[in-house]
C-alpha positions, 0 to 999 in steps of 0.5 A: 721117175723117168730115166734120163736120156741126155742129148748131145748138146744143150744150153744151160736152160735149153732143156729145163725138163732135163735139169729138173730130172737131174735135180729130182733124182740127184739132190739130197732130201731136204725139208725144214724141221717141224719147228721152223714151218707150220704143219700146213706148210712144208714138213719132212713127210711132204718133202719125202712125198715130193722126192718119190717117183711116179710109181712110188718109192722103192720099199726098204730103200733110202728115199733118195740116193737109193742106189749105192755100195758100202765101203770101210776104210780109214781116215788118217789125220795129219794134224793140220786141222787141229789149228781150226777145230778141237775135234779129235778127228783132226788130231794126228792119228788113224780113225775107222771110216765107214761110208757109202758111194751112191747115186742121186736117184730114188730108183735102186735099179737105175742105170748108172749112166742116167744119173748125173749126181754121185755122192758119198756118205761118210762116218769117221769114228775117233776113239772118244766116241764122238762120230763125224757124219757127212754127206757129199755130192760131186756137184760144185753148187746146189740148185736151190738156196733154201729148203723151201725153194728146193721143195718148189723145185721138186714140185715144178720138176714133177708138174704136168705143166710144161711151163713149171720149170721155166717159171721156177728158173725165172723166179730162182735164177740161182739154179744157173750155177747148177745148170752150168755144171749139169751141161759142162761138168765132166762125167767120169767112169769111176767113183774113185775119180770123183771129187765129193763136196760138202756144199753146206757151211759149218763152223769149226771151233778151235781150242780157244773157242774161236769159230771159223766158217768152212766147207770141205771136199774130198779130192781123189788120188786117181786122175779123173778121165772125162767120159761121155754119157753115151760111152758110159752107157755102153759099160752096163747099168752097174759099171760104177759098182763093178769098177770101184769093187775091182779097183779096191780089190787091186789096191786101196783108193784114196782121197785127200780131205781139203777144208776151205776157210771162208772170208768174213764176207763169204755167204754161209747160208746159201749153198748155191753160191760157191766161195772164190777160188782164192780162199785159204785151203788146208789139207787135213788128212786122207781117206783110204777106202780098203774094202767094198761090200754090197749094200744089201748085207753091208755095214752101211745099210742101217747107217743114217748119214745125218750131217748134224751128227757132229763132234765137239769142235764142229757146229752147224752154221746159219745154213738151214740145210743140214738141220733140214736134211736131218729131219728128212733123213730121219723120216726116210730111215724110219720108213725103210727100216719098217719096210725091211721085209721088202728089201731082205738080206740075202740068205747067206748073210750072217750080219745082224 
């Protein structure tokens, strides 16, 4: 997929081709599961195909968010989340965490300053064995309201028709929120300064069985500093990996996990719609990143950050994306593990 070169200024839709590139490279892979759509329509295979760059996928790598770096650390729950969910991960205590900082691109060699969307995959492992896996990005909203619309967006982004994106935007005006962030949202020079958001709604189930729709975010302890894409480009193609490695070497990096609780009228099935800022929030714990390891030999290499891997006390909502993502993540995982020879571990690696 072509690299992104950002002009100094533009209107939200003044450069639909640019937004298309950002979306195609930056959004996570989604598709309806086979039971939702007939085989002749949308399938995980078709979604994976739509995400591939013109020269084909990078064999052995994730089909999207292909560039990343592993980390290990700890999630310390403060106990406040137990009022919302019976999941052990919210009981007061410390639980091992494994994750992956990543860029929203199918190109593992993309220059960091060309990729708008940054992400974090995270697995928290309480002692009861019920893992919590989640995948978050730095955008505040998603560009498409349904998996089918997202697939149409990818097709429009890759179309040779110069009017394809204009037609998509006219038929799907909800892309405006993502477009506004693309234009006006600040860039930072570090993963450590990013806020990572779960844009999909989930249900927390408390000890009495009552359910509550929520979304969550990880807020950085490091103060975000806005940097222009042009200045970021001067830092080199891999400055994000170099920066986070140096920061963690000098001391652990932290994010506060904040759960946002929906009101009954808030939409839960549409990730293009942000909830009002006055909604109740609960700080439930702190993620501490303690160690960075290169992905090629790191502990996150074989992890599938499937957002439907949930502990008792967390359920999917009527939002179709988590189950859809699960289908495509599985397809991507099967492909890249079958291509391990194309992305071999280093000779010095002793990890299995």
